[in-house]
N, C-alpha and C positions, 0 to 999 in steps of 0.2 A: 589393265588388270592382269596380274601374272597368271601363268598356267596353274600354279599351286592354288591361288585364290579361286580360279575358275573351277578347278576340280572340287574344291571345298564347297563352293556354291551349288554345284551339281549334286553333290552328296546330300546337302541340306534340303534341296528341292525334292529329291527322290524320297527322302525320309518323310518330309512334310506331306507330300502327295499320297504316300502309302498310308499315313495316319488318317488323312481325310477320307481316303477310299474306305478304310475300315469303319470309320464313324458313319459314313453314308450308307454302306451296303450291309454291314453287320449289326451295328448298334442303333441305326436309324436316329442318330443324334449329331447331325452336321453342325459344325461351328463356323463355317464360312459359306458364302453364297455360291451358286453355280458359276457366276461370272468370275469371282475371285479364284475359284478352282481352275477354270479354264485359262485364266491369265497366268497362273503358276505353271500350268502344263505347257503353255506356249513358250514361257521363259525357258523351261527345261528343254523343250524340243529345239529351240534356237541354239542354246549352248551346246547341246549334243551334236547338232548338225555342223556347227562351226569347229567343234573339237572332237572329231571321230575317234581319237585315241582313248577317249574316256567312255567308249561304248560299253553298255552292260545289257545283256539279254534279259535281265530281270528288272530293268528300269520300268517305271510306270508308263513310259511312252511306248513300250513294246507290247503292251497287252491291253485288253478291254477290262475295265474294273469288274469285279465279281460280286454277286449277291447270293452266292451259294450258301445254303444252310444244310449242314451235314446231317441234320435230323430227318431230312427228306431223301427219298431215293433219287439218284441222279439219272437223267436220261439224255442221250446224245441228240442234238438237233439234226434233223434231216437237212435243213438249210441253215447255215450259220446266221446267228442274229448279231449283226454288226451295229456299232454305234454310229450316229450321224455326226458329221463335222458341224461345229457351231459357228455362227456368225453373229456379230452385234452391230453391224453398220450396213448401210446401203452400198457403200463402196465394196465391201467384202462380197456382197451378193452379186454385184456387177462383175467382179473378178471371177466368181464361180461361173457365171453365164459365159464369160469370154473363154474360159478354159474348155467348156463343152463345145463352143463354136469352133475352137481350134482343132478339136478332135473329130468333128463331123461337118459335112456340108448339108446334111439332111435337115429339112424343115421340121421343127418339133414344137410341142406345146408343154407347158408346165401345169402341174396340179398343185394348188395351195390348200393345205389342211391345217386346222387348228392343232397346235402341239399340246395335247392334254397332259396335265401334270399328275401322273399316277405311277403305276408300276407295269412294266411291259409283260405281255403274256402271248404265248403261241398255242393255238388250239389245233388238234388233229381230229379230223372227222373221217369216218369210214362208213360208207353206205348210209349216209344221212344221220349218223349217230356220233355224239361226242365220244372220242376214244381216249384222248389224253390232253392234259393242260400242263404246259411247261413254262417256267419262268425263264427270263433271258439268261441268268447265270453268268458264265464267262463268255457267252456267245457260241461256245461249242457244246457245253453241257449245261443243263438247267435242272431245277427242282421239279419233281412231279407233284403238282398241287391239285390234281384232278378232283379229289374229294372236296376240297374247299371251293373250287370254281363251280362245282355243281350246285352250290347254294346260292349263286348269284343269279337273280331272276331274269336279268336282261340278256343272259347268255343262253342260246337255244341248246337243249339237250337232243332234240330231234328236229331236223330241218324241215321246213315246210315248202310247199310249191313243188315244181319239177325242174329238171335240168341241172341239178347240182352234181358235182363230180363224185365219182366213186370214192376217191381218196384225195384229200387236199389239206393244206394248213391255212389258217387265217390268223393274222397277228393284230393285236390291239393293245389297249391300255385299260387296266383295271383302275377305277376311280372311286374316291369317297366323296359324295356330295357335301357341300359346305354345311348344310343343315345337320347332317350326321356327324360331321367333324366337330361342330360346336357342341352337340349333345354329348359325344363321347368325352371330349376334353372337360366339359363341365362336371361329368361324373367322376373322371379321374382326379380332377382338382379337389372335389369334395372328399374323395377317399385318400387324398394326400399322395397320389401316385404321380410319377413324372408325366408331364403332358407331351403329346405328340407335337413335334416342332412345326409340322405343316401337313397339309392333306396328302402329299406324296408319301411321307413317312408313315402316316396313319394307314394309307391303303396298303403299302408294302408290309407293314407290321401285321395287319389284319390277314392278308393273303398268306403270310408265312406262319400263321398261328397253328399250333398243333391241335387245336380244338375247332372242328368245323362248326360247332354250335356258335362259337364266338363270331366266326365269319358270317354265318347266317343272320345273326342279330344286328350286324353293322350295316346292312343294306348297301353293299358295294354295287357299283354300276360299271359298265364297260362300253367303250367305243372301239370299232375295228377299222383298220386303215391299210391292210395289205393282204392280198390273196396270193398263195403260192401253190404250185402243183403242175402236173403235166396236162397239156391240152386245155389250158384255161379258156373261158368263153370268148374273150376278146384280147386284142393286142394292147388295148388301152387300159391303163391302171384304173382310171376313174370308172370306165365302163364295167370293169370286173367288180368294183365295189358296188355299183348299182345292181349287178346280178346277185351279189351276196346279200344285199338289202332284201331282195325278194325271197331269199332262202331263210330269212328270219334274223339276220344280224343287224345290230344297231350301228348304223353308219352315220357319221356327222352330216346333218343337212346343210352345214355351212362350208363344205368343201367346194372349191371352184376351180374351173379350168382357166388358165391365163395364156395368152398368145405370146407374150414377151415379158422381159424383166420389168418394164414400166408398169404393166398390169399387176405383176407380183408385188411390187412396192406399194401400189395403190391398195391392194388387199391388206398388206401389213399395216398400213396407216389406218385403214378403216377399223381394224380390230384392236388397235392400240388401246382404245377406251371402251369399245363395244363389248370386249371380252368380260368386263366386270359385271355385265348383266347376266352372264351364264350361271347355272346352278353348280357347276364344277370348275376346278381350277385349270387354267391354261398358262403357259409361260412363254409361248412363242408361236411361230408358224413353221411348218415343214413344207419345203418346196421340192417337188419331184418331177423328173422328166416323165411324161405320161406314157410314152411308147415302151412296152416291155422289151421289144426287140432292140431298141436303142439303149435301154438300160443294160441289156446283156452285152452289147457291143462296147459300151463305155466301161463296164466292169467295176472292180473295187480295188481299193488299197488294202493293206493288211488289216485295217481297223474300220474303214467306212466306205460306203458306195460313192463312186464319182458322180452318180446321177441324182444325188439328193443332198440337201443341206438344211440345217435348222437355223432359223433366225430367232434369237432369244431376246425378249423384251427385258430391259433393265428394270429391276424392282423399283417401283415408285416410292420415293422417300421424301419426307418433308421435315423441316426443323421447326420447333416450337419451344415454348417455355414450360418447364415443370413447376406447377404452382404449389401442389401439395400432394400428400400421399394418405389415402384412407385405408383402413384395415377392416375387412369384412369377415364375419364369422358365419360359416356354413352349418348345415344341420349335423354334420359329423364332428364339428368343433374345429375343422381346419380353418386357419386364418389366412386370408388372401390379401396381399397388398395391391392397391389399385392407384395408379398415377392419375392425378387430375391435371389436365393440360390446358394451356391456352388454345382455344379452338383453331384447328388448321384443316384445310381441304386436302384430302389424300384419296387417290383412286376413286374420285367421284363422290365421296361422302365427307362430311365434317366429323373430324375425330376430336373428342374432348377427353376421353379416358383411355387408358391402356393398362392391362394387367401386368404386374411385375412378378407374379407367380409365387416367389418365395424369397427367403433371406439370402440364399446363395446368389441369386440373380441380381439382387440389389447391391450386394457386395462386389460382384464382378464388374458391374457397370460403373461403380464408384460415383453414384449419383449424389448431387447436392441440391438443396432447394433453390429454385431460381435458375437452375442450369438451362442452357440451350441444349435440347436433346433432339436426336434424330429418330423419327418414327417411320416404321414400315408396316405393311400389312402381311403378317405371316400367313402363307397360303392364300394371300390376297383377300383375306376376310377379317382376321383378328389383328387389331393394331398392337404393335409391340415396339418398345424402345430398344434400339440397337446400339446406342452409345450416347455419350455427352461430349460437348466441346469445351474443354477446360480453359480455352483461350478467352471465353466470354464469361467465365465464372467470377463472381464478386469475391474479393479476398476474405470477406467475413461470412461467406455462405456456409450454412451448416449442413453437414452430411446427412443423408437419409439413413436412418437406422431402424432395424426391425424392432417392434415393440416387445417388451418382456411380459406384459400383463394383458389379459383379455380386455378389449375396449368396451365390452358390454357388461361384464360382471366383475372385472378386476382380478380374476383368478390368474395365478402365475402360469404362463404358457409352458408346454413341454414339447420336446422334439425327440421322437423315437429313433433309435439307431437304424440307419439305412433308409430313412424316409426324408423327403424333401420339405414337407410342411411342418409348421408349428401348430399345436392343438391347444384348445382350452379343454382341460379335463373335467370341467364342471358341467357334465352333460345333462344333469337333472335340475340345474339351477341357473343355467345361462339362457336367457330369453330367446335369442336367435336359434339356438339348438333345439329348444323345446318346440318352438313354432315350426321350425324346419322339419322336425320329425312328424308333426301333424300334417304338414303340407305333403310330405312324402306318403303318409298313410292314406290320405284321401285321393291321391293321384290316380289317373286313368289306368295305369298299368298295375296299380295296387288295388285298393278297395273301390275305386271309381265312384266316389260319393258326390253326386250332383248337387249343385247349389252352394257348396263350400269352396272357397278359393282363398288366396293369400290374404286379401283384405278382410274377409269374413273371419278367418282364423285369427287374424291380428285383433279384430274387434272383440271376439269372444274371449281371447286371452286377456286383453286389457281390461275387460269388464270382470275378470276373475271367474268366469264361468267354466273355463277349461284349463287344466294344468298338464294333462297328458292325454294320450289317444283314447284311453278308456272312458274319460270324462265325456267324450262326444256322445256316448250311448246313454248318458244320464240327462241330456238336455231335454227341456220341456218347451212346449210351444210358446207359452207366455214369456219365457226367458228370451227366446229368439225374436219374436215378433215386435217386442218393445224397443229393440235396438235400432240405431240410426241406419237408414237406407234399407231396412228390412221390414217385413210386415207379415200378415197372416199367410199370404201365398208363398212367400219365401220360406217361412217356417215349415209349412206343410211339405214343401218340396224337399227341404233338407231332411226332415224326419222320415219321409217316405224312402229317400235314398239310403238313409242309415238302416232302415228296416230291410231293404233289399240286399244291402251289403252283408247281412248275416248269412247269405247263401253263397258268398264268394268262395271259390275252392281254396283248400288248405294251402297249396303252394303259393297262392297270391297273398294270403294272410301272412304267411311266413316272410315273404318279401316285404310286405307292408310294415312289419315290425321295425324295419330300418337297422337291422344288425349290420355292423360295418363289414364290408367285403361280401355280403350276401346279396348279390344281385338277382335278377329274375331267373337266370339259368341255374345258379347255385341253389336257390330256394327250391326250384323244381327237383333238382337232383337229391337234395336232403329229404324233401317230402316223400319222394317215391322210394327212397332207400330205407328211411327210418319210420315211415308210415304215420306217426303222430307226434304231437308236440312233446309228450312225456318222454319218448325215446330220444328226442333231440336234446332235451334238457339234461338227461342223464348220460348221454354218450361220452365216452372217454376220448382223450386226444387220439389214441390209437384207432379206436373205432371210426372216428371221423376221417382221419387221414387215409384209412383203408378204402374209403369210398372214392371211386374213380372221379378225377377232376377236383377233388377237395385237397388242397395243399395245407401245409402247416400254418400259414398265416390266417387262412379262413377258419381252420379248426380252432386255433387259439382265440380268434375273435368270437366264435360261437360260444366257446366255453366261458370266456370273460363276460359275455352278455348274461348267460344263465347262472353265473356265480353271484350275481347281485340280487339280494332279496327283493328289492323294489321292482326288478324286471319280472321275477317269478310272480309277484303279486299282481303286476300289470297284466300278464298273460292270463292269470286266473280270473281277473275281472272280465277280460274279453271273452273268456270261455263261458263265464256265467251269463254274459250278454248274448250268448247264442252263436258266436263266430265259429266257423269250421276249424277245428284243431286236429283233424285227421283226414287221411285220404278218403274219398267217397267210395262207395261200394263198386261202382263201375270200374274205377281204376284198380281196385283190389282184386276184382274178378279175373283179371288177366295175369295175375302174378302166380308164380310157383317157386318151389325150392329145388327144381330139377338140376340146376347148375350150382347149388350151394357149395361154397368152398373151392370153386374152380376159377382160376385166373386165365383169361383167354386174350390172346393178341390177334388182331385182324390185320391182314396185309393183302394188297392186290385189289382187283376190281371184280364185281360179282354180277351175275345175270339176273337173279330174281329179286335181290334186296340191295339197297344202298348200304354203305358202311354204317351210316347213322342208324338205319333201321336195325342192322345186326347188333349194334351196340345196345340199343334199347331192348332188344330181345334177350340179350345176355343179362342185362340188369333186371328185367321183369321176371326172369327165371332164377334169380338169386346169385348169378355169377358176377365176376368182376372183370371189367375191361382194363387191360394194361397196355402201356405204350412201348415197352421194350422187353426183349426176351431175356430171361434169367432162369436159374435153376428152379425158381418157384412158379414158372409158367406152366400151366396145365396142358394147354393146346395152342397150336398155331392154326387159326382159321384162314386158309389160303385160298385166294381167288386167282384170276388171271393176272399176268404181268407182275407177279410177286417179286420184290426186291431180292436179288441174288445173295446179298449179305445176310438178310434175315433168314433166308432158307438155309444157307450154310451154317449159321449159328444154331438154328433149331436142330439140324441134323447132328451137329457136334455135341449139343447138350441132350440129344435123344428126346426132344420134345415131340410128342405125337402131332402129326400134321393131318388136319381134317378138311374136307371140302364143305361147300355150302349145303350140299345134300346130306352129308354126314351130320352137320350141325342141326339141320331141320329134324332129322330122325331123333337126335338127342332130346330135343325139346318137345317132340310129338309123343 
């Protein structure tokens, strides 16, 4: 290979790795696996080492990848957050062990930890209180996500017990449990939104959300694996974690101490399949020297510690036959293609189906019926087709093509610009959409109507007793009790639950209507800002988008819903049946117009109230929360540790700066 060709290959690898870095850290849309990325990096490192004349300080090999989001305030890490070197074989682990033994004659132990697949976090505590939460970022600077981390219930805000240090840092992994991942992706799929690729990207995307309400709703979890600070309790890493457990931190119960590399490898083999039983994702094992004094002696390279290494499991893959593709219609009309596969064992379960998500994915995979396809579990839970082997394709095999008409009602499908999904627009005449809206309406988080489920809704619909959600309140006992599998007791239970649902609060009724893009949080915001259903029906696009956290897409969807006479009629019927269509008096009693017309931005940390509490107080008093400073900003509500850029911009635009006490006086 000539020098010219080598240089060209180096340039290509650098460009590819930078692109993959951006997709991983910024877009949360990786297109290659961690193993493939690491192999490309190793190829580049080898070529650069062998050809030092092509050295470039900006090469991907010279820095740790960054996940910085410029919308957050950046904070310098007190201790650098380095990346771990990765290994994929037992031979590489033994090489790691030998390197350490060449550097020291001291007897030492290893600690083996499950490598959780989420997003790294570093927490600072002072006098037992959470002071700051910082993402890994580029290892030197990270994003301040303290407000979001405070919503994670497994993270202690106040330490318990005694003996904790006055100041210290603890590092861990923010995780999204599989159950939450499935729920969120199901909701996104119904709304036609792009799905999270895996639990890691979902956790990262959630933690970096500009809306802490979103973070709170997604039930993130966290495990901690490293304590840093002066005068730590013990010299042993594992012993310090046990101390942290007593202070209230969630430490993995599966961490073990190993005396040598043979025991490390036995631990790795044990968890190769056992990890699939866990409620959160793991993608490997982290091996660390236990002694902190030895860790300090061994030191670090520019990118990673010499005393730790990660062993990464290869993604389990299986090949099988694509038998057919079914197309399912959801309650919003989104059409989802599902691959029917010849059953195959994968990661401990038998896989028969895999979602193909949308037309773009089908086209990119170039699938044909009867293809031998490769199946993996994305995030180790949801089966996905990663490719097809054309070498085994029959010459007469027909390509898989996305349908043009709804499989349920025959209506021509549409695809809106900028959206991934195809939709059936016949929302009032397409059976799965009609029944799907009813199932959403009766759900636990909506009207919570006991006794009605998918099968009963299907039965009532097929019998012609219901055609929309308002019909539920016209049902009579004799109509229900005569149906198959139902009787007098079931009928009484359903009717009683329907009666109770008339007292469900307005914000839940609004959510239950099933307006596209109006989830629980948005419904609550609309209800508390506009008070009643009439105001929402008549709200202009400008009025809606002026409400904090209501964007153009949501506003357009609300207007589109209430522009249809049939929806107005439906709401009127629900109103006549006694459903709550305005905020209750208790909610209204706390409202005022003291901040009417004022736009307030919040920055920093506060002593008496959380940022979310302050936002609610602004809304309750008629003000508007804004997320960026402009000439239209009325006040900057400043706490401790306010970002210098925001402070400078506020002063430049001559925006009045008020304290928490000043704000309290305004609303008192």
